[in-house]
Phi, psi and omega in degrees: 000136181275133174272124181270143173255113186273141176240136178279141178296140178290346178273352181280147178278183180284354181287189185271349181267096184228149171268132181238151184226143174218145176248149181243161181299340182273016180071025175256152177241137182245134178238143177205162171268136183296334180276355175224064188294340181284342181255122177218156179258128180248126182226149168286157183304316180297322179291320177295319178299317178295319179298311181298319178299316180297320178296313180297327180276358177084009180286339180234126180250145175285164176219155178281143180283000000 
């Protein structure tokens, strides 16, 4: 099992609600919320690039929990 090294987003505030990212040797990227570390989203680099592009273009909107 690979141990991931998580990085906090530079856009996150000093509070406990942060987006964290880790990359793995198999070219996957893992995303999680710092307040729910057991739950993470795993994407291939190309899929993450497509997701970020869609968000920047306004095709995907955030929502309040």
